[in-house]
ROKOLBA-46978 format. One line per field, with one value per atom (N, C-alpha, C): atom name; residue number from 0; x, y, z. Coordinates in steps of 0.05 Angstrom, whole numbers, padded with zeros to 5 digits, always signed. Layout:
BEGIN
fivo CA	...
drenlum NUM	...
u X	...
v Y	...
w Z	...
END
This chain:
BEGIN
fivo N	CA	C	N	CA	C	N	CA	C	N	CA	C	N	CA	C	N	CA	C	N	CA	C	N	CA	C	N	CA	C	N	CA	C	N	CA	C	N	CA	C	N	CA	C	N	CA	C	N	CA	C	N	CA	C	N	CA	C	N	CA	C	N	CA	C	N	CA	C	N	CA	C	N	CA	C	N	CA	C	N	CA	C	N	CA	C	N	CA	C	N	CA	C	N	CA	C	N	CA	C	N	CA	C	N	CA	C	N	CA	C	N	CA	C	N	CA	C	N	CA	C	N	CA	C	N	CA	C	N	CA	C	N	CA	C	N	CA	C	N	CA	C	N	CA	C	N	CA	C	N	CA	C	N	CA	C	N	CA	C	N	CA	C	N	CA	C	N	CA	C	N	CA	C	N	CA	C	N	CA	C	N	CA	C	N	CA	C	N	CA	C	N	CA	C	N	CA	C	N	CA	C	N	CA	C	N	CA	C	N	CA	C	N	CA	C	N	CA	C	N	CA	C	N	CA	C	N	CA	C	N	CA	C	N	CA	C	N	CA	C	N	CA	C	N	CA	C	N	CA	C	N	CA	C	N	CA	C	N	CA	C	N	CA	C	N	CA	C	N	CA	C	N	CA	C	N	CA	C	N	CA	C	N	CA	C	N	CA	C	N	CA	C	N	CA	C	N	CA	C	N	CA	C	N	CA	C	N	CA	C	N	CA	C	N	CA	C	N	CA	C	N	CA	C	N	CA	C	N	CA	C	N	CA	C
drenlum 0	0	0	1	1	1	2	2	2	3	3	3	4	4	4	5	5	5	6	6	6	7	7	7	8	8	8	9	9	9	10	10	10	11	11	11	12	12	12	13	13	13	14	14	14	15	15	15	16	16	16	17	17	17	18	18	18	19	19	19	20	20	20	21	21	21	22	22	22	23	23	23	24	24	24	25	25	25	26	26	26	27	27	27	28	28	28	29	29	29	30	30	30	31	31	31	32	32	32	33	33	33	34	34	34	35	35	35	36	36	36	37	37	37	38	38	38	39	39	39	40	40	40	41	41	41	42	42	42	43	43	43	44	44	44	45	45	45	46	46	46	47	47	47	48	48	48	49	49	49	50	50	50	51	51	51	52	52	52	53	53	53	54	54	54	55	55	55	56	56	56	57	57	57	58	58	58	59	59	59	60	60	60	61	61	61	62	62	62	63	63	63	64	64	64	65	65	65	66	66	66	67	67	67	68	68	68	69	69	69	70	70	70	71	71	71	72	72	72	73	73	73	74	74	74	75	75	75	76	76	76	77	77	77	78	78	78	79	79	79	80	80	80	81	81	81	82	82	82	83	83	83	84	84	84	85	85	85	86	86	86	87	87	87	88	88	88	89	89	89	90	90	90	91	91	91	92	92	92	93	93	93	94	94	94	95	95	95
u -02202	-02178	-02154	-02131	-02107	-02100	-02088	-02080	-02049	-02039	-02010	-01999	-01979	-01967	-01952	-01953	-01939	-01909	-01898	-01869	-01862	-01879	-01874	-01874	-01893	-01895	-01870	-01861	-01838	-01812	-01811	-01787	-01784	-01806	-01806	-01798	-01809	-01803	-01773	-01762	-01734	-01716	-01723	-01707	-01707	-01731	-01734	-01717	-01717	-01701	-01671	-01662	-01634	-01627	-01645	-01640	-01637	-01654	-01652	-01626	-01618	-01593	-01569	-01567	-01544	-01544	-01569	-01572	-01562	-01566	-01556	-01526	-01513	-01483	-01474	-01494	-01487	-01481	-01488	-01484	-01508	-01504	-01525	-01533	-01559	-01569	-01587	-01581	-01597	-01611	-01637	-01650	-01642	-01637	-01630	-01654	-01661	-01683	-01675	-01676	-01683	-01659	-01665	-01643	-01636	-01611	-01601	-01589	-01603	-01593	-01583	-01576	-01568	-01592	-01601	-01624	-01617	-01595	-01587	-01558	-01551	-01523	-01518	-01498	-01492	-01465	-01465	-01441	-01432	-01407	-01397	-01386	-01395	-01386	-01372	-01351	-01337	-01336	-01346	-01348	-01361	-01382	-01397	-01384	-01361	-01348	-01349	-01355	-01357	-01329	-01329	-01305	-01306	-01286	-01286	-01299	-01311	-01321	-01351	-01360	-01389	-01392	-01416	-01421	-01450	-01455	-01482	-01494	-01520	-01535	-01557	-01559	-01582	-01599	-01623	-01641	-01660	-01662	-01681	-01699	-01724	-01742	-01758	-01765	-01781	-01796	-01817	-01832	-01818	-01804	-01792	-01765	-01743	-01717	-01711	-01723	-01718	-01730	-01749	-01761	-01746	-01728	-01713	-01693	-01696	-01680	-01651	-01633	-01604	-01598	-01613	-01608	-01615	-01637	-01645	-01623	-01611	-01590	-01565	-01558	-01535	-01540	-01564	-01571	-01568	-01577	-01575	-01546	-01529	-01501	-01486	-01491	-01476	-01484	-01507	-01515	-01505	-01489	-01477	-01452	-01452	-01429	-01410	-01418	-01402	-01402	-01382	-01384	-01409	-01423	-01448	-01452	-01466	-01474	-01502	-01507	-01533	-01546	-01568	-01581	-01609	-01615	-01641	-01656	-01678	-01695	-01716	-01719	-01741	-01762	-01785	-01806	-01816	-01819	-01829	-01811	-01785	-01765	-01756	-01765	-01757	-01727	-01713	-01684	-01672	-01646	-01631	-01614
v -00227	-00228	-00215	-00227	-00215	-00189	-00171	-00146	-00145	-00137	-00136	-00111	-00116	-00093	-00074	-00049	-00028	-00035	-00045	-00051	-00071	-00090	-00110	-00097	-00079	-00065	-00049	-00033	-00016	-00032	-00054	-00070	-00083	-00093	-00104	-00083	-00059	-00037	-00030	-00029	-00022	-00042	-00068	-00089	-00085	-00078	-00074	-00050	-00029	-00005	-00012	-00028	-00036	-00053	-00072	-00089	-00071	-00051	-00032	-00017	-00006	+00009	-00007	-00031	-00048	-00059	-00064	-00074	-00054	-00029	-00008	-00008	-00018	-00020	-00046	-00063	-00088	-00110	-00105	-00125	-00143	-00167	-00186	-00187	-00188	-00188	-00212	-00226	-00249	-00243	-00250	-00249	-00273	-00269	-00291	-00300	-00325	-00337	-00363	-00369	-00349	-00330	-00306	-00288	-00288	-00286	-00285	-00258	-00237	-00210	-00198	-00215	-00206	-00212	-00192	-00195	-00201	-00190	-00193	-00200	-00214	-00219	-00206	-00189	-00175	-00185	-00193	-00201	-00179	-00170	-00148	-00158	-00144	-00150	-00124	-00128	-00105	-00111	-00092	-00094	-00121	-00129	-00153	-00179	-00177	-00201	-00203	-00227	-00231	-00226	-00214	-00211	-00231	-00231	-00249	-00235	-00212	-00196	-00197	-00199	-00198	-00187	-00179	-00169	-00173	-00174	-00177	-00149	-00147	-00123	-00129	-00112	-00114	-00090	-00094	-00073	-00066	-00042	-00032	-00012	-00009	+00010	+00024	+00049	+00065	+00086	+00096	+00118	+00145	+00148	+00174	+00168	+00175	+00169	+00183	+00206	+00221	+00207	+00189	+00173	+00147	+00140	+00115	+00119	+00105	+00109	+00101	+00117	+00111	+00084	+00076	+00050	+00027	+00031	+00011	+00007	+00029	+00027	+00013	+00021	+00008	-00021	-00029	-00057	-00072	-00060	-00073	-00078	-00058	-00060	-00080	-00079	-00096	-00126	-00131	-00159	-00171	-00157	-00168	-00184	-00209	-00226	-00229	-00219	-00218	-00189	-00181	-00154	-00150	-00129	-00124	-00094	-00087	-00059	-00057	-00038	-00034	-00009	-00013	+00008	+00013	+00038	+00045	+00061	+00050	+00063	+00080	+00105	+00122	+00125	+00114	+00115	+00143	+00160	+00186	+00203	+00196	+00211	+00195	+00169	+00151	+00150	+00147	+00146	+00132	+00127	+00113	+00133
w +00178	+00161	+00175	+00173	+00184	+00169	+00184	+00172	+00170	+00148	+00144	+00159	+00176	+00191	+00173	+00179	+00163	+00162	+00184	+00185	+00164	+00158	+00137	+00110	+00106	+00080	+00073	+00092	+00086	+00086	+00101	+00100	+00072	+00061	+00035	+00014	+00017	-00001	+00000	+00025	+00028	+00015	+00017	+00003	-00027	-00037	-00066	-00075	-00060	-00067	-00066	-00046	-00045	-00069	-00077	-00100	-00125	-00127	-00150	-00150	-00127	-00125	-00132	-00120	-00125	-00154	-00164	-00191	-00212	-00207	-00225	-00227	-00207	-00208	-00222	-00229	-00242	-00222	-00197	-00176	-00173	-00162	-00159	-00129	-00124	-00096	-00092	-00069	-00061	-00035	-00033	-00007	+00009	+00035	+00052	+00069	+00067	+00083	+00094	+00119	+00139	+00143	+00152	+00157	+00187	+00192	+00220	+00225	+00218	+00221	+00195	+00176	+00149	+00131	+00116	+00100	+00071	+00061	+00033	+00031	+00010	+00003	-00024	-00026	-00050	-00062	-00087	-00101	-00119	-00118	-00133	-00160	-00181	-00209	-00219	-00235	-00247	-00277	-00293	-00322	-00330	-00315	-00322	-00312	-00300	-00290	-00260	-00250	-00221	-00208	-00185	-00169	-00146	-00130	-00106	-00082	-00087	-00065	-00063	-00038	-00032	-00004	+00003	+00030	+00037	+00063	+00074	+00079	+00077	+00083	+00102	+00123	+00141	+00134	+00125	+00117	+00140	+00147	+00167	+00153	+00163	+00151	+00172	+00167	+00185	+00169	+00180	+00167	+00171	+00194	+00200	+00214	+00200	+00211	+00237	+00241	+00266	+00290	+00285	+00307	+00311	+00293	+00296	+00318	+00339	+00363	+00359	+00370	+00368	+00380	+00401	+00413	+00394	+00378	+00359	+00338	+00328	+00309	+00321	+00345	+00359	+00362	+00370	+00373	+00347	+00325	+00299	+00291	+00297	+00290	+00308	+00334	+00352	+00349	+00338	+00335	+00309	+00294	+00270	+00277	+00269	+00275	+00251	+00229	+00205	+00194	+00179	+00168	+00151	+00156	+00141	+00139	+00118	+00113	+00126	+00144	+00156	+00143	+00129	+00115	+00127	+00134	+00145	+00124	+00115	+00095	+00108	+00100	+00110	+00088	+00092	+00072	+00065	+00086	+00080	+00063	+00063	+00047	+00023	+00021	-00001	-00004	+00018	+00017	+00040	+00038	+00058	+00074
END
């Protein structure tokens, strides 16, 4: 039987946490498949009404942020061709 990689587990968890955080603001979050560096699209709502504003999010996940290499973060940012928010989730701290 194939084994699910830990990186897949925490990436899925990080996307869920982002959906929860943005959802609490009343914003709508869509998963992008296939993704080309952008994992989520967030539409901003104000007082329950849609605005003309949205943004892309690239979600990254790691077990220990101190082990996340500066080069990896720079690579994630420089490969963005559209404005995007890059969020790195640390599972051991349950935070971004």
